[in-house]
Kinemage of the C-alpha trace (Angstrom):
@kinemage 1
@onewidth
@group {chain A} dominant
@subgroup {mainchain}
@vectorlist {calphas} color= white
{ca met a 1} P -39.041 -44.513 14.065
{ca asp a 2} L -37.178 -46.622 16.641
{ca ala a 3} L -33.176 -47.625 17.139
{ca thr a 4} L -34.325 -51.027 15.379
{ca thr a 5} L -36.171 -49.465 12.558
{ca ile a 6} L -34.005 -50.528 8.887
{ca ser a 7} L -33.682 -47.254 7.148
{ca lys a 8} L -34.319 -46.524 3.620
{ca asp a 9} L -31.147 -46.348 1.533
{ca ser a 10} L -29.570 -49.012 3.717
{ca ser a 11} L -30.113 -52.468 4.762
{ca arg a 12} L -28.559 -51.629 8.438
{ca ala a 13} L -30.347 -50.235 11.571
{ca thr a 14} L -29.848 -47.102 12.508
{ca pro a 15} L -27.978 -46.850 15.857
{ca tyr a 16} L -30.212 -44.275 17.671
{ca asp a 17} L -33.136 -42.307 16.577
{ca thr a 18} L -34.259 -39.045 18.217
{ca gly a 19} L -37.469 -38.552 16.518
{ca lys a 20} L -35.830 -35.435 14.950
{ca val a 21} L -31.839 -36.528 14.441
{ca lys a 22} L -30.381 -40.222 13.328
{ca ile a 23} L -27.743 -40.281 15.164
{ca gly a 24} L -24.833 -42.445 13.619
{ca val a 25} L -26.740 -43.250 10.512
{ca tyr a 26} L -23.755 -42.511 8.647
{ca tyr a 27} L -21.648 -44.366 10.416
{ca glu a 28} L -19.379 -46.944 8.719
{ca pro a 29} L -16.829 -49.015 10.967
{ca pro a 30} L -13.386 -48.895 9.778
{ca lys a 31} L -12.444 -51.261 7.092
{ca pro a 32} L -9.350 -53.967 8.384
{ca pro a 33} L -5.904 -53.249 6.652
{ca leu a 34} L -5.134 -54.556 3.645
{ca glu a 35} L -3.310 -58.216 3.722
{ca pro a 36} L 0.324 -58.024 2.031
{ca asp a 37} L -1.118 -59.487 -0.930
{ca glu a 38} L -4.127 -57.144 -1.418
{ca leu a 39} L -1.724 -54.357 -0.871
{ca leu a 40} L 1.345 -56.027 -3.616
{ca leu a 41} L -1.992 -56.425 -6.555
{ca gln a 42} L -3.336 -52.852 -5.860
{ca his a 43} L 0.617 -51.258 -6.310
{ca ala a 44} L 0.656 -53.465 -9.452
{ca leu a 45} L -2.809 -52.372 -10.510
{ca leu a 46} L -1.996 -48.361 -9.862
{ca gly a 47} L 1.246 -48.986 -11.400
{ca ile a 48} L 3.388 -48.061 -7.776
{ca ala a 49} L 6.501 -49.519 -6.817
{ca pro a 50} L 5.938 -51.963 -4.438
{ca pro a 51} L 6.504 -50.984 -0.293
{ca lys a 52} L 9.953 -53.434 0.559
{ca glu a 53} L 9.610 -55.622 2.996
{ca thr a 54} L 10.512 -54.721 6.553
{ca phe a 55} L 13.005 -57.158 8.355
{ca phe a 56} L 10.512 -59.105 10.866
{ca gln a 57} L 8.231 -58.869 7.471
{ca arg a 58} L 11.388 -61.239 5.608
{ca leu a 59} L 11.926 -62.688 9.048
{ca ile a 60} L 8.415 -64.050 8.995
{ca ser a 61} L 8.335 -65.382 5.545
{ca arg a 62} L 11.330 -67.184 5.769
{ca leu a 63} L 10.253 -69.045 9.087
{ca met a 64} L 6.969 -70.030 7.223
{ca lys a 65} L 8.638 -71.565 4.140
{ca gly a 66} L 11.083 -73.528 6.195
């Protein structure tokens, strides 16, 4: 198996294969941060109070509206 071979359990290529050890086979890139709308929806579904907007978030939303 070499670096371009597709592993059986995944559709992505293994980063490096030494013959005995597959380096990086379980690596998952970090997920992008949640958008404010996604965060609000997640809090609503979990029944958690939404986080308060920061000054800069309020300022930007007001500037975008007007």
